N, C-alpha and C positions, 0 to 999 in steps of 0.2 A: 826288561822295563825300558822305556823309550822317552825322552825330554824332548821337546818342541819349543823353540822360543824365536818369537817373531822379533825383530831386532828392529823393527820400528816402535814398536810398542813395548811397553812392560808387562807382556804376558807369557804365564809359562803353562804348558799343558803336559801332563803326567800321566803315563797310561801303567798300569801294574797288572800282572797276571797272578793269582792266587790259585794254588792247585792244592787238591788234597781231599779227604773226605767233607761231607759238610759241616760236620763237628770242629773239625780242624781251621776249617774257614772262617767260620762263625767266630769262633775264640780267638782269633788273628784280629778280626774286625770288632770286636767287642771293646768299645770305649767304656764300658763301664769296669774292667777288668782295673784292681788296682795295681800300679806298675810303680809305687809307692805312696809316700805321703803325699796329701792334698798340699798345696800350697795355698786355699782358696783363702780359707781364714787368716793367714798371713798379710795377704793382698788385699784384702777387705780391711783388716785394721790400717794398715800404711796408708790405704787412699784415704780414710777417714783422718788420720793423723795429719794427713796434708792438706785434705779439706777444711781442718781447725785452724792451723796455719793460717791458710789463706783467708779465711774468714774473720779471723782476729786479728790479720795484718801483723803476725810475730807475737812472739812475746817469750818472757823466760820459760824454762824447763817446767816452774812450778805452775805458773798461770795456763799453759800449753795442758800439762796436765789435769788441771781443772775444769779444763773446757771440754775435755774428750767426752764423747758419749757414754753412757754407764753400759750400753749392751754390746761392748766390743768382746772380741773372742778371747783378749786376754787382759787382764787389769793395767794399767800403763801408771804406773807411780814417776816422780819427777827424774830418777835415774832410768828406769826404762824409757823416758822419752829422749834422754839423753842419747843412750846408746842406740835407738833408732836413727834419731836427729844426725848423727856420726857418720852412721854410713848412706843416708840421703845425701848428705853434705857432699860425698864422693860422686853422687850422679849430678851433681849441681839443682839439685832438687830443693835445697834450702841451705842458707849462709848463717853464720855468725857472727854478730856483729856487737862486742862486747859479750855482754851475757845473754843476749836478744837472738833467738833463732826467727828467721825471716824467711820469706818465700825465695827461691834461688832465681836463677836466670833461665832455668829449663822451665819454672813454672811459669813465668811471665810471658812466655813464648804464644 
């Protein structure tokens, strides 16, 4: 395997050789093979939660839970909103002011 990096640009070129029988090589290249649980539903729900916080310009845990779309992957009650918001707060995506969750500095960029 070789790496080439151009110092003047932020480009990287990677070359790789995979050898073996056709089936072995194709199984290594197969992106549909499950390497574990998919985070797609989690990512989608968190994005919708953040979109809701931005849309309503913040709110209490109950107000946010009431405004969430009904077709999310899992049901979010007020307690689930708080648990998720606490994680998002660590990333600067939301802030807690009193009892109101608001968009954080990372969302305001």
